[in-house]
N, C-alpha and C positions, 0 to 999 in steps of 0.2 A: 510456546510463542505462536504456534498454530491457531490455538484456541482464542488467544488474545487478538490477533490479526484480524481474523473470522468476525469480532465483534464489532470492528469500524469498517473494514474494506471487504471487497470481494473476492474470494481466492482464485486465482490464474491457474497455476502449476507450482509443483513443486514449493519453493518458498517465495514466491511471486503474489502479490497482492494489489488491487486497483481501486480506485476510487474517488467519489470527492468526500472530502472531510473537513468540516471548519478549524480555526485556528486552535480553538478551545480543545476539541477533540483530538486534534494532532498532538498538542501538547501531553492531554491525558495518554495517549497510546504511547509516547515517548518514554513517560515518566513511569508507566506500567512494565514496562520492554525493561527499562533499567534495572528496574527490580528483579528481573529474572534470567538477565543476560551475565554470561561470563566475558568480561571485557577483554580477556586474554586471547578467547577464540571465536566469539561471536560479533557479528555487525549487523547494524540497520543502517539499510541505505535507501534515502527518500529523493524520490526525482518528483520535482515540481513544476508546473506551467502556470504563468500567470495570466496567459491569453489563451484561450482555447483553439483560437485559428492559426496558432503555431504548432498545435500537438497534430500529427498525422497518424493514425492506426490503420494497420492493414491486417486483417485476418485471414488466414488461410486454415480452412477447415472449421471445426464447430466451434464457434465463440461460447464460452462457458458462462459468462454474464453479461448484461449489457449495463455499460459504463459510458459517462462522456469524458471523464478526466483520468489521466493516471495520478497516482501518487506514488 
């Protein structure tokens, strides 16, 4: 899953990724994730924002990658 998510998003920490992604790429990511997930033990949680002004991000320490939006 780590390798898959790194193809689409920026890795932040452990199992956390963020970035901008188109609707088509998001659908592709979800379809690929479904092929490798164990639905009894794994989960994929997606946070979306429709408007950038409602997203506030504070970073304490070193930022791993510069991004504008979360996923």
